[in-house]
C-alpha positions in Angstrom: -19.4 -2.9 -20.6 -16.9 -2.7 -23.4 -14.9 -0.2 -21.5 -14.9 -2.4 -18.4 -13.7 -5.4 -20.5 -10.9 -3.3 -22.0 -9.9 -2.1 -18.5 -9.8 -5.7 -17.2 -7.8 -7.3 -20.0 -4.7 -9.3 -18.8 -1.3 -8.2 -20.1 -0.8 -11.7 -21.3 -3.3 -11.1 -24.1 -1.4 -8.1 -25.4 2.0 -9.8 -25.0 1.0 -12.8 -27.1 -0.1 -10.6 -30.0 3.5 -10.0 -31.0 5.2 -12.9 -29.2 8.2 -14.6 -30.9 10.5 -17.5 -30.4 13.2 -15.2 -29.3 10.8 -13.7 -26.7 10.0 -17.2 -25.3 13.7 -18.0 -25.0 14.3 -14.9 -22.9 11.2 -15.5 -20.8 12.3 -19.2 -20.3 15.7 -18.3 -19.0 14.4 -15.6 -16.7 11.6 -17.9 -15.4 14.1 -20.6 -14.5 16.4 -18.2 -12.7 13.6 -16.6 -10.8 12.4 -20.1 -9.8 15.8 -20.9 -8.4 15.7 -17.6 -6.4 12.1 -18.3 -5.2 12.8 -21.9 -4.1 14.6 -21.2 -0.8 12.7 -17.9 -0.2 9.3 -19.7 -0.5 10.3 -22.3 2.0 11.8 -19.7 4.4 8.8 -17.5 4.2 6.4 -20.4 4.8 8.3 -21.3 8.0 8.3 -17.7 9.1 4.5 -17.7 8.5 4.1 -20.7 10.8 3.1 -23.2 8.1 4.8 -26.2 6.5 7.6 -25.7 3.9 5.6 -27.1 1.0 2.8 -24.6 1.5 5.2 -21.8 0.5 5.9 -23.6 -2.7 2.2 -24.2 -3.2 1.7 -20.5 -3.0 4.5 -19.7 -5.4 3.2 -22.3 -7.9 -0.5 -21.6 -7.8 -0.7 -17.9 -7.1 2.5 -17.3 -9.1 1.0 -18.9 -12.3 -2.5 -17.4 -12.0 -1.3 -13.8 -11.2 1.2 -13.8 -14.1 -1.5 -15.2 -16.5 -4.2 -12.7 -15.4 -2.1 -9.8 -14.1 -2.0 -6.2 -15.2 1.8 -6.1 -15.2 4.1 -7.6 -17.9 6.8 -8.7 -15.5 5.3 -9.0 -12.0 6.3 -12.2 -10.1 4.0 -13.1 -7.3 4.4 -15.5 -4.4 4.7 -15.5 -0.6 6.4 -12.4 0.7 7.8 -11.2 4.0 5.0 -8.6 4.5 2.6 -11.4 5.2 4.7 -13.5 7.5 3.7 -12.2 10.8 0.1 -11.7 9.8 -0.2 -15.3 8.6 1.5 -16.6 11.7 -1.0 -14.8 13.9 -4.0 -16.1 11.9 -2.7 -19.7 12.0 -2.3 -19.5 15.8 -5.7 -18.0 16.4 -7.8 -19.7 13.8 -5.7 -22.6 12.4 -5.1 -23.4 8.7 -8.9 -23.6 8.1 -9.3 -20.0 9.3 -6.3 -18.9 7.2 -7.8 -20.5 4.1 -11.2 -18.8 4.7 -9.6 -15.4 5.3 -7.4 -15.7 2.2 -10.4 -16.6 -0.1 -12.4 -13.7 1.4 -9.4 -11.4 0.8 -9.3 -12.6 -2.8 -13.0 -11.7 -3.3 -12.3 -8.3 -1.8 -9.4 -7.7 -4.2 -11.5 -8.8 -7.2 -14.2 -6.3 -6.2 -11.6 -3.6 -5.7 -10.3 -4.2 -9.3 -13.8 -4.3 -10.8 -14.7 -1.1 -9.0 -11.5 0.5 -10.4 -9.9 1.2 -7.1 -6.4 0.5 -8.4 -5.6 4.2 -8.2 -6.5 4.3 -4.5 -2.9 3.3 -3.8 -1.9 7.0 -4.2 -4.0 7.8 -1.1 -1.6 5.7 1.2 1.0 8.2 2.4 4.6 7.1 1.8 5.4 7.7 5.5 2.9 4.9 6.4 4.2 2.5 3.8 7.8 3.1 4.9 6.8 2.8 8.6 5.0 -0.5 8.4 7.5 -2.0 6.0 10.3 -1.3 8.4 8.2 -2.5 11.2 7.5 -5.8 9.4 11.2 -6.2 8.8 11.9 -5.9 12.5 9.3 -8.4 13.4 10.7 -10.9 10.9 14.2 -10.4 12.3 13.0 -10.9 15.9 11.0 -14.0 14.9 14.2 -15.7 13.6 16.4 -15.1 16.6 15.3 -18.4 18.1 16.5 -20.5 15.1 19.6 -18.5 14.4 20.9 -18.9 17.9 19.5 -22.3 18.4 17.6 -21.2 21.6 15.3 -23.5 23.6 12.2 -21.6 24.3 10.2 -22.4 27.5 7.1 -20.8 26.1 5.6 -20.3 22.6 5.3 -16.5 22.4 3.1 -14.9 19.7 3.6 -11.2 19.9 6.9 -9.6 19.0 7.5 -8.1 22.4 6.9 -11.5 24.0 9.4 -13.0 21.6 12.0 -10.5 22.6 11.4 -11.3 26.3 11.7 -15.0 25.6 14.9 -14.5 23.7 16.4 -12.6 26.6 15.1 -15.2 29.1 16.6 -18.2 27.2 19.8 -16.6 26.0 21.8 -19.0 28.1 20.5 -21.9 26.0 22.2 -20.7 22.8 23.7 -23.4 20.6 27.2 -22.3 19.3 27.0 -24.8 16.4 23.7 -23.2 15.3 25.3 -19.8 15.6 28.2 -20.9 13.5 26.0 -22.3 10.8 23.9 -19.1 10.8 27.1 -17.0 10.5 28.3 -19.2 7.7 25.0 -18.7 5.8 25.2 -14.9 6.3 28.8 -14.9 5.0 27.7 -16.7 1.9 24.7 -14.4 1.4 26.9 -11.4 1.6 30.1 -12.5 -0.2 28.7 -14.8 -3.0 26.9 -12.0 -5.0 30.2 -10.1 -5.2 31.9 -13.1 -6.8 29.1 -14.7 -8.9 25.9 -13.0 -9.9 24.3 -15.7 -12.1 23.6 -18.2 -9.3 21.5 -16.9 -6.3 23.4 -16.6 -3.1 20.4 -18.1 -1.1 20.7 -21.4 -3.0 24.4 -21.6 -2.4 23.9 -20.9 1.3 21.4 -23.7 1.5 23.7 -26.2 -0.3 26.8 -25.2 1.7 25.2 -25.2 5.2 23.2 -28.4 4.5 26.5 -30.1 3.4 28.3 -28.9 6.5 25.6 -30.0 9.0 25.2 -33.3 7.2 28.9 -34.0 6.6 30.0 -33.2 10.1 26.9 -34.4 11.8 26.5 -31.2 13.7 23.8 -30.9 16.5 21.8 -28.3 14.6 18.1 -28.5 13.9 17.1 -28.9 10.2 13.7 -28.5 8.6 13.2 -32.3 8.7 13.7 -32.3 12.4 10.8 -29.9 13.0 8.5 -30.5 10.0 7.2 -33.3 7.9 8.3 -32.7 4.3 5.9 -33.6 1.5 6.5 -33.6 -2.2 2.9 -34.2 -3.0 1.0 -32.1 -5.5 -1.3 -29.4 -4.1 -4.8 -30.8 -3.7 -8.1 -28.9 -3.6 -9.4 -28.0 -0.1 -12.7 -26.3 0.5 -12.4 -23.7 3.3 -15.0 -23.3 6.1 -17.5 -20.7 5.2 -19.7 -21.0 8.3 -20.9 -17.8 9.8 -18.8 -18.2 12.9 -15.6 -18.7 10.9 -16.3 -15.9 8.5 -17.1 -13.5 11.3 -13.9 -14.5 13.2 -11.5 -14.0 10.2 -13.2 -11.1 8.4 -10.8 -8.5 9.9 -7.9 -10.7 8.9 -9.3 -11.0 5.4 -9.5 -7.2 5.2 -5.9 -6.9 6.3 -4.7 -9.4 3.8 -6.6 -7.6 1.0 -5.3 -4.2 1.8 -1.7 -5.4 2.2 -1.8 -7.4 -1.0 -3.2 -4.4 -2.9 -0.5 -2.1 -1.5 2.4 -4.5 -2.0 1.4 -5.7 -5.4 0.8 -2.2 -6.8 4.0 -0.8 -5.3 5.9 -3.7 -6.9 4.2 -3.1 -10.2 5.2 0.6 -10.1 8.8 -0.4 -9.5 8.6 -2.9 -12.4 7.2 -0.1 -14.7 10.2 2.1 -13.9 12.6 -0.8 -14.8 11.1 -1.6 -18.2 9.5 1.7 -19.2 6.0 0.4 -19.3 2.7 1.1 -17.5 0.8 -1.6 -15.7 -3.0 -1.9 -15.4 -3.6 -1.5 -11.7 -7.3 -2.6 -11.8 -6.5 -5.8 -13.7 -3.6 -6.5 -11.3 -6.0 -6.3 -8.3 -8.3 -8.8 -10.0 -5.4 -11.1 -10.7 -4.2 -10.8 -7.1 -7.7 -11.7 -5.9 -8.1 -14.7 -8.2 -4.5 -15.8 -7.3 -5.0 -15.6 -3.6 -8.3 -17.4 -3.7 -6.7 -20.2 -5.8 -3.7 -20.4 -3.5 -6.0 -20.9 -0.5 -8.1 -23.5 -2.3 -4.9 -25.5 -3.0 -3.3 -25.4 0.4 -1.3 -22.2 0.0 -1.0 -18.9 1.9 -1.6 -15.3 0.9 0.6 -14.0 -2.0 1.4 -10.7 -3.6 3.8 -9.1 -6.0 7.4 -9.7 -4.8 9.7 -6.8 -5.6 13.0 -8.7 -5.4 11.8 -11.6 -7.6 10.2 -9.1 -10.1 13.5 -7.2 -10.3 15.4 -10.5 -10.9 12.9 -11.3 -13.7 13.5 -8.0 -15.4 17.3 -8.1 -15.0 17.4 -11.6 -16.5 15.5 -10.7 -19.6 11.8 -11.4 -18.7 9.5 -9.1 -20.6 6.1 -10.9 -20.6 3.9 -12.8 -18.2 5.2 -16.0 -19.7 8.3 -15.7 -17.5 6.2 -15.7 -14.4 4.3 -18.7 -15.6 7.5 -20.6 -16.4 8.8 -19.8 -12.9 5.7 -21.5 -11.4 6.1 -24.6 -13.6 9.7 -25.0 -12.8 8.9 -24.8 -9.0 6.3 -27.4 -9.5 8.8 -29.8 -11.1 11.3 -29.1 -8.3 8.8 -29.7 -5.7 7.8 -33.1 -7.2 11.4 -34.3 -7.8 13.5 -32.6 -5.1 11.2 -31.7 -2.2 12.4 -34.4 0.2 15.9 -32.9 0.1 14.5 -29.8 1.7 14.5 -31.7 5.0 18.3 -31.3 5.1 18.2 -27.5 5.2 19.4 -26.2 8.6 17.1 -23.9 10.5 19.9 -21.3 11.1 20.3 -21.0 7.4 16.6 -20.3 7.0 16.9 -17.6 9.7 19.9 -16.1 7.9 18.0 -15.9 4.6 15.1 -14.2 6.4 17.6 -11.8 8.1 18.7 -10.7 4.6 15.0 -10.4 3.5 14.3 -8.3 6.5 17.3 -6.1 5.8 16.4 -5.6 2.2 12.8 -4.8 2.9 13.5 -2.5 5.8 14.5 0.4 3.6 16.5 1.9 6.4 18.3 4.3 4.2 15.0 5.7 3.0 13.8 5.9 6.6 16.9 7.8 7.7 16.6 10.2 4.8 13.0 10.9 5.6 13.7 11.5 9.3 16.4 14.0 8.3 14.5 15.8 5.6 10.7 15.4 6.2 8.6 17.7 8.3 8.3 16.7 11.9 4.6 15.7 11.5 5.5 13.3 8.7 8.3 11.8 10.8 5.8 11.4 13.7 3.5 9.4 11.4 6.4 7.2 10.2 7.7 6.5 13.7 4.2 5.8 15.1 3.4 3.4 12.3 6.7 1.6 12.8 6.2 1.3 16.6 2.6 0.1 16.3 3.6 -2.5 13.7 6.2 -3.9 16.0 4.4 -3.7 19.3 0.9 -4.5 18.2 0.0 -5.4 14.6 -0.3 -4.1 11.1 -4.0 -3.4 11.2 -3.7 -1.0 14.2 -0.6 0.5 12.7 -2.3 1.3 9.3 -5.5 2.5 10.9 -3.8 4.8 13.5 -1.1 6.0 11.0 -3.6 6.8 8.3 -5.9 8.5 10.8 -3.1 10.7 12.0 -1.9 11.4 8.5 -5.4 12.5 7.5 -5.7 14.8 10.6 -2.3 16.4 9.7 -3.4 16.8 6.1 -6.6 18.5 7.2 -4.7 20.8 9.5 -2.4 21.8 6.7 -5.3 22.5 4.4 -7.0 24.5 7.1 -3.9 26.5 7.7 -3.7 27.3 4.0 -7.3 28.4 3.8 -7.9 32.0 4.6 -10.5 34.8 4.1 -9.3 38.4 3.8 -11.0 41.7 3.0 -9.8 43.8 0.1 -9.4 47.6 0.4 -8.3 47.9 -3.3 -9.1 46.2 -6.5 -7.3 46.2 -9.9 -8.9 48.0 -12.8 -8.0 47.9 -16.4 -5.5 45.6 -18.1 -1.9 45.5 -19.3 -0.2 48.8 -19.0 -3.5 50.5 -18.0 -3.9 48.3 -14.9 -4.1 50.3 -11.7 -5.2 49.8 -8.1 -8.5 51.5 -7.2 -10.2 51.7 -3.8 -13.2 49.3 -3.3 -16.4 51.3 -3.9 -17.7 52.7 -0.7 -20.9 50.7 -0.7 -19.0 47.4 -1.4 -17.2 44.8 0.7 -14.9 42.4 -1.1 -13.8 39.2 0.7 -11.4 36.8 -1.0 -11.6 33.1 0.0 -8.4 31.1 -0.6 -7.9 27.4 -0.3 -10.3 24.4 0.0 -13.4 25.2 2.2 -14.1 22.2 4.3 -15.1 21.4 7.9 -11.5 22.1 9.0 -11.6 25.7 7.6 -15.3 26.5 7.8 -14.9 28.5 11.0 -12.9 31.1 9.0 -16.1 32.2 7.2 -16.8 35.6 8.8 -19.9 36.7 10.6 -21.8 39.8 9.4 -22.2 41.2 12.9 -20.8 44.7 12.5 -23.0 47.7 11.7 -22.1 48.9 8.2 -23.5 51.2 5.6 -22.1 49.0 2.8 -24.8 47.2 0.9 -23.0 44.7 -1.3 -20.8 41.8 -0.2 -18.6 40.3 -3.0 -17.2 36.8 -2.2 -14.3 36.2 -4.6 -13.9 32.4 -4.8 -11.3 32.0 -7.6 -8.9 30.2 -5.3 -11.5 27.8 -3.8 -11.0 24.4 -5.6 -13.6 22.5 -3.5 -16.2 22.9 -0.8 -18.0 20.5 1.6 -21.4 20.7 3.4 -19.9 22.3 6.5 -18.5 25.2 4.5 -21.8 25.4 2.6 -23.6 25.8 5.9 -21.2 28.6 6.9 -21.9 30.4 3.6 -25.7 30.0 4.1 -25.3 31.4 7.6 -23.4 34.4 6.2 -26.0 34.9 3.5 -28.8 34.9 6.1 -26.9 37.5 8.2 -26.4 39.7 5.1 -30.1 39.4 4.3 -31.1 40.5 7.7 -28.9 43.6 7.3 -30.2 44.3 3.7 -26.8 43.4 2.2 -26.8 41.8 -1.2 -24.3 38.9 -1.8 -22.5 38.7 -5.1 -20.3 35.7 -5.9 -17.2 36.0 -8.2 -15.4 33.3 -10.2 -17.0 30.2 -8.5 -15.2 27.0 -9.6 -16.9 23.9 -10.9 -17.1 21.8 -7.7 -18.2 24.6 -5.4 -20.7 25.8 -8.0 -22.2 22.3 -8.1 -22.5 22.3 -4.3 -24.1 25.7 -4.3 -26.5 24.8 -7.1 -27.6 21.5 -5.4 -28.2 23.3 -2.1 -30.4 26.0 -3.6 -28.1 28.8 -2.6 -27.6 29.9 -6.2 -31.4 30.6 -6.4 -31.2 32.5 -3.1 -28.3 34.7 -4.4 -29.7 34.9 -7.9 -28.1 33.9 -11.1 -27.6 37.5 -12.1 -25.3 37.8 -9.0 -23.0 35.0 -10.0 -20.2 36.8 -11.9 -17.2 35.3 -13.8 -14.6 37.6 -12.4 -14.0 40.4 -9.9 -14.4 43.2 -12.6 -17.8 41.9 -13.5 -18.7 41.5 -9.8 -17.7 45.2 -9.1 -19.8 46.2 -12.2 -22.7 44.3 -10.8 -22.3 46.0 -7.4 -22.4 49.4 -9.1 -25.6 48.4 -10.9 -27.1 47.3 -7.6 -26.3 50.7 -6.0 -29.4 52.3 -7.6 -31.7 49.4 -7.1 -34.4 49.4 -4.4 -33.0 46.2 -2.9 -30.2 48.4 -1.5 -32.6 50.8 0.1 
């Protein structure tokens, strides 16, 4: 229990032990700057997710505060992210806000269990090709989803799937609003040029102020947030989700998707943060914090949240070094929401689309994708491309399941290709300068097994079908790191065939995991402890001893 408590101790506890006034000033400045960055992003991502603008802020406030306070990373900033946008939008369309809240709370419970069960290290089992593929796919879906607002199109239908949205964009291209396009281009220009001139003030905030001023000042016929949504500056209130059997059954797959994606995104972000500050996060505590934060977000009207790499990087670059910075960011957003939220109604929709274009571009990692396509094996490229296509055409769940399945099959094939069994004609005798190659004794067969012995390679275990005068079979297993039940059955079959032909089996240098499998199966008793030798020299010596025993006839 004590070990578990140490594993699940928030970084805030450690940070406050040596906290100073100077540390607080740095965290305060970083928290304020991150809040300014998060403000337009939270609103934009909420709209991309099909929910109201304030719900994005609810998420950044509630989940951002809780995850920073309980998290396993010193500098992680949490909130709504682009990775969830299309998933949340789909859940809202299918199950409404009640279904989304239920799915998010269930996902939070799953994340907590993952942390308690110490599954934080499981992130390493997600191949990078899959992560890169679905991240690029999500970026494309976000970009396509914003074409309507950027070009000011008038849709005849309300498409849900990405392919349907593309079809609707092409069908209604003639309805494009040139004023909306102009505002969108202006926003993009600010987003691109401003960081080259001034780095201290976020470009997204300037883009919002400039485009809102232009649309308002010139009374342009461009939709704003206020034209499409009712803006509320009210504090988030507690809302109990629907935990009826029907609702839970309907949204359980969505909850699983949210939990898996939140785990992947948050731990990837934490790894990036570690590299920036030279620290090491507690992955299990981070998962618990993500779980509590997501559940709290849903209970107070928010949407799913996870670690945000861009906001985390901004926190580090501006001096944040403890979870206090993330908590300050949440408090500042709360004050802004209460005091300034009504002004969000003036933000033009093409500006929101432009901000999300930039988010999609930044998260696409296209340079990484291009490099992987050029350098990676064709099989890895196939996994990446398939994951990308499935994410865009279908959804993230199908993409991850199919991509991971294909990656596992390719891995097993590679391991099976590595595994081999070959017969020796000569063995080394002596040591150092006295080492020489000697023929295998005439009554002995030596087979060396190389590589993991699992179901993919078990068919390589030979059959003792030939007639032979040799009476000892040595299986050298020094290069066998692991064995599964299928390979065990193959060895049991080989042992039975040897027994029928009065051939004694000797095992040489059996590693720990295979030895445990053999012991549990009872094969060690069949072979005999005296026939389990530590190395090939001892095995040959044992074979010479057996030459004169009656068991060899």
